[in-house]
N, C-alpha and C positions, 0 to 999 in steps of 0.2 A: 504494500500500500504506500503510495507516494505521500511524503510529508507535505503538509500545507505550506504554501509559500507565504512568508510573513511580508506584509506590505511595507514598502520603503517610505520614509518620510519625504515630504515635498522638498525637492532640491532646486528646481528651476523656478526662481522667483520672478523671471521676466516673461511669464506666460499670459500677462494681461489680466490676471485675477487679483483680487484684493488679498493681501497677506498681513499678518501681524508681526510685531517685533518679537525679540527674545523675551521670555517671561520675566527675566531678571531686569529688564529695562527700567521699570519705575524705580527699583531699588538703586540702580546705578545712577539714574538721573537726579533723584531727589531723596532717596532713602538714606544715603550716606550722611546727608546733612541732618536728618532726623536722628540717626544713631549718634552723631557727634553731639547734638544738643542733649540727648539723653545721658551720654557719658559725662558731659559737663555738669549736669545736675547731680549725678551720682558722685562726682569728684568733689563738688561743693558740700555734699552731705557727709562726706567721709569723716571729717573732723568731729562732727556731732555724734556720729555712730560710734566712733572710737571712744570718745568721752563717756558715752552712755555705758558701754561695756566695761570700761575701767572702773567707773564709779560703782556700778551695781555688783560686779563680780570680783573686784580686787579684794583679796583676803587680808591685806596688811594695813588697812586703814584704821582698824581698831576703834577707839573712841571718837576718832575724827570722821567716822563714816557718816554720821548724821549731819555734821556741818558741811562736809563735801557734797552730800546728796542735796542739801538745801541750796547750796551755791549753784550746783549744776542745774537744779530744777528752776532756779530763778533765771539763769541764762537761757535755759531751754524755752522758757515761756515767751521770751522775746523773739524766738525763731519761728518762721511760718510753720515749719513742721511741728515744733513744740506746741504751737497754738492748736493745731489739729489734734495732737495727742491729748492735751489737757481738756479739750472740749468733747472728747469721745467721738471724733469724726473719722477715725482711722478707716473703718469699713467703707464709709462713703468716699474717702479719698482713694482707696484702692479700686473701688468700683469706677470712679471717674477716670483714673489712669487706664483701667482696662477698656473703658468705652473709647477713650482717645486712641488707644492702640488699634482697637477694632476698626474705628473709623478711618485711620490712616491706611490700614491694610485694604479696606474696601475701596478707598480712594485710589490706591495704587492699582488695584485690580481693574477698576473702571477705567482708569487712565490707559492701562494696557489694552483693554478691550476696544476702546474708542480710537486708538491710534493705529491706523491701517495705511497701507501703501500699495501701489501697483505700478507696473512698468509695461507700457504699451509700445507699439512701434513708433509713436510720435512724442511721448512725454513720460516723465516720472511724476506721479501724483501722490500726495500725502494728505490724509484727513486726520485731524486730531482735535482735542478739546472736549471738555465735559459741559460746562455752562455756555461757553462761547466756542462754537465750532468754526474751524478754519479748513479750507481746502486749497492747497498750494499745488501748482502744476509747473514743472520745469521742462521746457521743450528740449528734445534731444539735440536738435541742431544748434542750440545755444550753449551746450555744455562746454566749459572751458577746461575742466579737469575733474578728477575723482580722487578723493583722499580717503584712505583707510587708516584710522588711528586706533591704537590699542592701549589705553591707559592701564596702569599696573593693576588696579582693582578690577577693571573689566576683563583683563587676561585671566584673573582667578576664576571667572565664570565662563571662560572660553568664548568671550564675545568681542566685538569690534564695532567702532562707530564709523559709518560710511557717510561722507559728505560730498555732495555733488555741487561743484561750483559752476554757476551759470553767469552769463553776461548781465551786468547790472548790479548796483550796490544792494546789499541785504537781500539778495535773491537766491542765496544758496539753500539747498535742501539737505537736511540732516536726517539720517536714519540711525537713531540711537536707542537700542543696540541690536545687532544681528549676531548670529553665530559666526565665528571667525571664518570658517570655510564657506559659509553662505555669503558672507560679505565679499570675499574674493571672487566667488562665482558670479555674484550679481554685478560686481564691477566689470568683469569680462563681458557679460551680456549687454550691459548698458553701453559700453564702448563699442561693441559690435554693432548695436543698433544706431548709435550716433555716427558711426563711420560712413554711413550711406549704404552699407550692405543691407539690402531689404530682406524682409521676412522670407521671400521666396528662396533666396540663396541659403538661408539658414535651414529652411525646411528641406531643401535638396540635400544639404549636408547631413541632416538628421536621418533622412530616409536612406541615404547611402551607408551611413554608419550602422543603421539598424539591420540592413541586409548583409553587411559584411560579417564574416565569422569572427568570434572573439570579442564582439562589442557588448556593452552593457545595456544601454538604452539611449533614447533620443536626447535625454537631458545631458548625458555625458558628451554627446556630439556638439551640444550647444555651449559647452564649457562649464556647465554647472557641476559642482562637486557631488559625487554620489556617496551617500552614506554607507559605510561598511556594514557588513553583516554583524549582528550582535554576538558577543562572546557567549561561550557555552555555559559559563557559570558566573556567579556574582564576584568571586575573587578575580577572575580574569577581567571582568568588566571594570573593577576598581583599578587594576593594574593598567588597563588600556587607557582609562581616563587620566591617571597620573602621568603615564608616558606621553600622552598627547599634550598635557599642560607643560611638561618639561620641554617638549619640542617647540612649543609656541614661545617659551621664554628664551630659547637658544637661537631662534631665527625669526626675523621680522616677516619674511615671506613664508607662508604656510605651504603653498603649492609651487614647487620649483618650475613647473611648466608655464607659470604666469610671467616669468621674467628670466633672462639668461642668468646662469648661476654666478658668473663672474662680473664684478663691477669694473668699469673702465678706470675708476679712480679709487685709490686706497688712502685713507687718512691715518698716519701713525699717531699714536696716543700723545707722544711728545710734541708733535706739531700742533695738535689741538690745544693742549695746555699752553704751549708757548705763544701761539697766536692770540689766545684769549688774554693772557697776561700782558701782552704787548699791544693790545687793542686800545682804541680811544676811550672805551668805557673804563678801563683801568686807570687812566689818567684822572677821570672824574672821581673815581673811587678814592684815589690818593688825596685829592683836593678835599673831598667830604670828610675823610678821616682827620686830616690836618685841622679843618675848621672845628670839628667836634673836640679834638684834644685841646686846642687853644681856648675854646669856649669854656670847657670844664675847668681847665687850670686857672682861668681868670675869673671864675665864679659866674660866668654867663650861662646859667643852666637852661635858658630858653632854647639854646641850640639843640638840646636833647629832643625837644618836641618838634623842631623844624627840620633838622638834618639827619637825625637817626633813622626816621622812616624812609627818607630818600636813600640813605646808604643801604638799608636792608633791601629795598626794592632793586637797587643796582646790583647788589651781590646775588640776589635771586635771578636777575637777568643773566649775569655771567655764568651762574651755575647751569641754568637752562641752556645757555649757548654751548656749554661743554657737553652736557648729557645728550643734547640733540645732534651733536656732531659725532658721537660715538657710534660705531657700527654703521657708518655712513656707506651708502652704495648708490650708484647711478648707472643705468644701463638702458639700452634701446630695446624696445619691444615692437611687435607689429602694430600696436595701438598707441605708440608714443614713447615718451621718456618716462621711465620708472625710477623714482627717487625714494630711498628708504633710509631711516635713521632711528636712533633711540636705543637705550639700554634697558631700563625697566618698563617705561612707557614707550612703546614703539609706534611708528607711523610710516606710511608710505603713500606717495601720491603719483598719479599717472597724468601726464600732460599730453593730450592728443596732438597730432600734427596740426599746424595752422593756427594754434592758439596763443603762441608767444608773440607779443607785440613789440618788445624791446628787451635788449640784453646789455648788461654792463659788467665789465671786469674792473675791479678796483684794487688798489694797492695803497695801504696806509704807510706813511713814511717810516714807521718803526719796523714794518715788514720788509722794507726794501733790501736790507743786507741779506735776508734769507730767500728772497725771490718768491715770496708768497703773494697769492692773489685770491680774491673772492669773486663770486659771480651772482648777480641778482637779475631777476626778470620781472617784466610787467605782464600780467595775465588778467583778463577781464574778470571782475568779481572778487579780486583779492587785493584790495587797496590796503596800504600800510595802516590807514586809519581804522581798519576794522578790528584791530586787536593784535596782541603779540603772536597768536597762533598763525593768523593770516600773514603777518610780516615774516615769520619764520619760513612759511611755505614759499615765499618769493626768493629765499636764499637757496639756490640750487647747488652751490659749491662753497662750503664754509671757509675753507682755506686749502689752497693747492699751488703747485708749481706751474711754471709756464707750460710744461708738457701737459699737465692736467687741464689747463685752460683750453689747449688745442683739442683735447679729447672731448671735453664737455661741449664746446662750440660745435664740434662735428655732429653731436647728438641733437643740439638745439636748432641747428640750421642745416638739415641734411641735404636740401636741394642746392644750397650754395656753398657747401662745406669746402670743396676743392678750390673754388675761386677765392673765397674769403681767407682761407688758411694762409695763403702767401703773404697777406698783409697784417696778420695778427701780431707777429713779433715787432714790426715797425710801429703798430698801434699801441703796444704795451710799453715799450721802453725807448722808442725812437724819438727823433727830433729833427727839425730842419729838413723837411721833405720826406725822404724814404718812402716814396709812393703816395704820400699825403700832400695836400696843398700847403704852400708856404704862407706864413703869416707875416705881414710887413712889420718892419722894425718899429714903426710909430705905434704899434699896439702895445709896446712896452710901457707906455704911459698908463695904460689901464691894467695890464697884466705883466708886472715887471719880472716875475719869477718864472712864469709858465708860457710866455708868448711864443717861445721857440717850439714848444710841444704841441701847441694848438694847430689842428689841421683836420681835413675831411677827405673822404673819398667815397665813391659809389661803385660797388662791385657786384655784378650779377643780381641786381635788385635789392641790395642791402646797403644802407647808408652807414658809413663808419665815421665816428667822431672821436678824436682823442684830445685830452685836455688835462690840466691839473699838474701841480708840483707837490704840494703837501699831501694831496690825495690824488694819485694818478688814476686815470680812468680811460677805458676804451668802450664806447657805446656803439652797439649795432642795432639798427632798426630796419626790419623787413618792410620794404615800401608797399607791399601788397596789403599790409594791415595798418598803414599810416592813416591817422584820422584827418590831419590837416598840417599845413606848414605855414609858418609866420616869419616875418623879417622885422627886426626892431632896430630903429635908428634914433638914439637920443641926441640931445644937443652937443654933448662932448664927442660922441662917436661921429656925428655929422661933421664936426669941425675937423676931426682926424681922418675923415673919409673911411670910416669903419662901419660895420653893421654886425648884428647878431642874428642867427637863424635858429628857430626852434621847431622841432618836429613833434607834433602833438600825437600822443598815444593814449591808451586807456590809463586810468590813474594807477600809480604804483611808485616804487622807490626809484625808478630809473627816469631821468630827465634827459632826453636827447637834445641837447642845446650846444650849439657852436657859439662860444661867448664872444669872440671877435674874429673878424675876417675883413679883407679888403672889400670895399663897398661893391665894386664891379663883380668880384668873385661871388659875393653873397647874393647879388641879384641873379647871376647865372645859376647858382646852386638852387635858389628858390624856384626858378622856372623849370630846371631839370627835375627836381623832386616832384613838383606838382604834376608834370606831364607823365613821368615814369610811374608814379604811384597809381594813376588811373589805369594805365596799361597793364601793370602787374596785377592789380586787383581784379581786372576783367579776366585774366588768364589763370588766376590762382584757383586750384581745386584741392589744395591740401586739406581743407576742412572736411572733405568727403574722401578720406584716404582709403576707405574700403569699397567705394562705389564701383571701381573697375579692377578686375583681377583679384578680388578678395579671396576667391577660392583657389585660383590657379597660380597666383604669384608665389605663395609660400605654402606648400603642401603641409608642412609640419605645423602651421599655425591653426589648423582645425582643432587640434587637441587643446591648444592654449586658449582658444576662444570659447 
């Protein structure tokens, strides 16, 4: 007699149906705060409880027991808990606490029941709210990137937070929380749909995979993780769960098929620490510490309330900068650039092709002896004003060498990598020409230290701008995604026959600005950028990277998707 087949849980979350989040989501979103408040209350009652047990059960008080008990009873009467005990309201208090806990649990359950999402061929939709319902829809063709974050407490439950970044401020869609494997599978499915590969191609792949021998089901062909068969006994189940949690803590990527196993850049631990200590934030930390020490030594205690919180926040920022640079990885995938980071709390983001609006490689003056550089990008929906997490996501290379800059730029600008690569070295450390425009000597009146470095070039649809002395920078702006271009001529620049050119992109940490240039060259650059941007935008199809040849271009990508 054939054993009955146990039904597998739903693994394809991009089937157009409504799904719920992980059952532990309410606890991870707001329950930890409730537990922290409860712990705070218990910690504050600890002293009273200890006093009570010492006074009542201490055997060596002797004749002083009555006096100690009266003193304790007097102090206890002034305490809210003591008032409840003295008035005989202990039973009511316990019942009230129990009612609050039950209401919180019911609220968590209702919040989980009412929070649903679905993924269709056109959009990602989320419905949530108890008293005030909301329905948010994010169009797939507006997706700028997908981030999967695994905070340390969420990893204990085997969950992850998936955030879909879309064009427009405050338009991101968060799914907090999903099972870790389901989050990775859903990311792959959403990227497949957003790439322009329509449902017909996915259905053809699924049908082909179903007919082929050795395949599992259609969900596997769509890239959704398939749940393994349950273990034979309870001990094996516990061992499997523990092993799975250990694997999650050891690797930010759960499925090796979702990204190449090797990162193109490796960050040594010493470089991460050294670059953080030599960064500009450390200079501010030293200044704050000096102000606090001087203020305390001179009796100006007000500095403790003004500068100590600022110093704590700065130290917290430096620590997060170090931890988020550990286990850093960056690699190319069929669906864009995959960036992973983190030690205890891990995260990874996928930036699809055609979503990067500007790139900037920077070198702080204290990094110059070591040849270190960092790279930031502008992506729609991830403005630096949106918070520290969004600002961290714009940092695609925390610290790297010139060779690392070449590798990362090749991933970020795949269509123009070969053409741009020949000018990267001159843009990073060059001056006085080297393939870039020359800045006239009269610009030294406005830029006395950096006028020799300032220059521009346009290569294969990418505008390159180098500038800076204290903070060297090389900015690259793909013209296909340029918003507009402007030329600025103030009274001083007009007198010196100079002008500034600004390339407008989406909001972000990168400002593509040529600070000074000869007036005639600036006018020529303005006209060239305006004309070429229109032509490049009309021919750009990178935002639909899977529309053509998604099935035949890379046969191995069927499993990864």
